[in-house]
N, C-alpha and C positions, 0 to 999 in steps of 0.2 A: 866155475865160474866166481863159485863164492871167496877162494882163495885170491882169485886174480883181483877181485874186486877190494878184498883187503890189502894186498900186496901194493895197488896201485894208491890208495886212501892213505896208508898208514903213515907215509912219508909227509903228507900234507898235514894231517892230525897232529902230528909230531912237531913239524916246523911252529904251528900255530900254538901249540902248548908251550914254547919257550918264548912266545914273544912277551916283551914288557907289558903290564896293563895300559900304559899308555898308548903303546902302538895298536894292542889288541882291541881298544874301543873305537881308534880312528878306522881300523880295518872292519869292525863291525857295523860303524857308519856307513861304509862302502858298501857292505852287505846288506844292510837294511834299505839302501836305495833300491837296487836292484830286485830285493825280495818283495818289498813293497809297492814301488814305483813302476817297475819293469813286468817283472813276472804277477805280481797281483796274488802271492801265495794265500789261498783261502782267503780273501778279502771279501768275498760274499757271506761266507759262514761267519767270519768275525765281525762283518756289519749287522748281519742278522740277529747275531747272539745279542749284542749289545743292545739292539735296538728294541729286542724282545723283553730284555732284562731290565733295562734300565729307561723305560718309555716317559718318564718324568722331564730327562734332558731332550735341549733342541738338537737341530742336526749339526750345529756347530759345535756343541759340546762332545758329542757323540764321537765325531770325527777326530777331535783332539785325543780322546781315549784311545781311538783306534791308532793314530800314528806314533801315540807313546807306546803303545802296547808293542808294535811291531819293531820299534828299537829296543824294549826291554826284552822281547824275544831272542833277538839276534844277539843282544848283549849274553843272554842265560845260555845259550846254546855254546857259544865263545868260552864262555866261563867253565862250562860242563868240560869241554875239550882241555882248556888250562888245566884241569884237575889232575891230568896225566902226570904233569911234572911240578905243579905248585907243591911249594914247602909246606910243612906244618906251621910252621911261624906266620907264614904268610897267609893261610886260610884263616888262622886264629885270629888274625887282624881284621879279617874282610867278613867273618862269618861269626858272629859272638852269641854264645848263649848267656841269656841275661840272668837264669836264676838255676845255675849248676846245682844249688843246693837241695832243690826239689827233687832231682834225679837221684842224688844220694838218698834222700828221704825215702823214695819208693823203693830203693834197693834194699833200705833197712827193713821193710815190710816183709820182705822173703817172698814175694809173688812176683811172676813175669808180668809185663806190661806191655800194652797194646798203645803205641802211638799213632794216632790218626793225624792225617795232614792233608791238605788241597795242593793242587797244582797252582801254586800261588806265589810269587816272587821268586825264590831259589829254593825249589824242593830238592834239587840236585846237590846242594852245598849242605842239605841239612844232616846229610851223613856225617858232617864234621864232629857232631856231638858223640859219634861212638867211641873216639879215644879218650872221651872224658867218663866212661862208663866202666863199672866192673863187671856188669852182666856182659854177656853176648849182645851184640846188635845185628838184628837182622832185617834187611828191606825185603819187600814181596814186591816182585815185578813181572810182567810180562817179557818173556823169553824173546829175544832178537832172532829173526829167521836164519841170519848169516850166523854160523855157528863162531867164526873167527871174530866177527864184531862183539858178539855175546860174551866171549871170553876176556876182551878187551875191556868190556864194562864192568865185567866182575873183578878183573885184577885192578882196576882203576879203584874200584870201592874198596878192595882189600888193603890197600895202601893206607887208608883212613881206618881202618880195624872193622869196617863193616861187609857182612856177608850178606848176598843176594839169593832169594830163593824164588823159583818161579812160581807162579800162582797155582800151578795143578798140583804140587809137592807141598802146598803150606800146609794143610791139616794134618798131613802124616808126620811133617817135621815137627808142627808144636806139640801134637800129643805124644810123640817120642821124647822130647826134650821135657816135658811136664811128667811123664812117667819115669824119668831117669833123674830127675832133680836138676836138670841144666835150667837154669834162670836167663830170660833174655828180654830184650827190649823188641818188639815187632813193629815196625813200619808200616802201615796200610796208607796209600793216597786212593781216599775212597769217594771222591767227589765226581767221577765220571761216570758215563752211561753204560750199563749191562748191554746186552743184546736183549732186544724185543721181546723173543720167544723164551728167554730166561728170566725175564723180568716178572718178580714176585712181591714187589715192595714199591709203592708210589708215594713219593711226597712232595710237598710244595717246597721248591728251591727257587729263591729270587722271584717270587709271585707265580711260579708256573708248576704245575703238578708234571713230576718227571718219574721216570723207575731209577731206584737207587740201589747201589751194593750194600748188603747187610752182613758180609761175612766176618767183618771186624766185631760187629757185636754179637754175632753167633758164637763165635770162638771165646770171646772174653767170657759167656755166661757158661760154654760149656766147660771151659777149663779153669774158671774162676780168677780172671786176670784183671788188674786195674786198668782204666784207660784213660789216658790224657791227650789232649791236642796241641800240637805243635804250632804255634801262632808265630809266622816269619812276616817280617817287616823290611822293607827296602828302604835303607836310610838315605842313600845316594848310590851313584853309579859304581857297582861295583863292590858295595857294602851292606851288609844283612844283619838283622838281629832276629834271634829266636827265642821266644818264651813257652816254656811249657805250662800249658793251662789244664788244671785238674779236671778232669770231666766226670769219672765215675769210680768209686772206689769197691762198690759191691754190686757188679753188674745185674746177679741173679735178682736182685730188689727192684729191679725196673721192667715194666711191661715191654713185651715185643714192640721193636721198633721206636722206642723212646729215647735210648740212646742214640740210634743213627739221626734222628730228628734234632738232637742236641749238637752232635758234630755239624749237621747242616747250617743249624743257626750260626756256629763260630763261623763257618766258612763265607756264610752271607757277611757277616760284620766286617770281615777283610776286604772283600770284592766292595762294598759300598764306602769303604775307607778309602780305598786308592784301586779304582776298576780297571786301571792301565795295567796292573802286573798281574791280573788273572790270565789263565792260560784260553783265551778266546777262539783259539782254532779248532778245538775239538767240539764235535756237532753234540754238546751236552743236552741240548733241548730239541731233538731231532724227534723224539717220540711224544711230545705234547699232542694230547689230545687222540691219544691212541690205546689206553688205559683197556684192558680186557680181562685182568685177571683180579682173583682177591689177593690182598697181601699176604705173603708167606716169607718167612725167614731165606736170604739168596746167600749161598755159600759163595 
């Protein structure tokens, strides 16, 4: 069944990927109408998340964010499909790294780097910075159940010189690379919610106490890696800018969870600046009020 689903879907994905951007966004508006107005995909979750985290806004303001978010979400997923065939010149024009010199500066330090980012704006196109690095570029991701689509995603990333490694293999790979002198930038999108049974650290995020992933911090301390934050901004439809923000150079000098908290503060700044570009469909605040454990580092 997995192969059949892939065979049926691949021609559609390929056709979408060759559409000119002008047509792509017309198609995105059509998709958005059905996703938002007809099917109401996760609308209750989105509405609840926005109400919980932005209580200072009135109903009209929250609905405006909601509608803009769905437009952005549909754009982003079609842009992700577009990556199958986008040229290097085109993606460089649409996703700009504002301070490439900082990447080179970190490489000159001779230490691997952890890039922390949020599910904000276009985290998918963030892989565009991989070709601008001398170090290897490795993104940590959750493996897709369908092995054929999983391979497709990894192949798409490899076009832009980025390697994907599934979460459960992360520690082993990073330890191997450090032991063998292989330097890399490791990308962690660490703003989502861990399973409640595995939650060991809780922090205040957008005014609410929630469980938080701390694997990036743990590995940075264990392997003595620098940490930066990738701040992504949506300039206009189909165009983004990424700025690398230094977060921590000597992680072992920081108290446990302090680095994770610094990361969350950066994410909050992004959300408050333009909340419509955050990925509100995730049930990020579903565990509010359920804290049961003492804080411990969560891998």
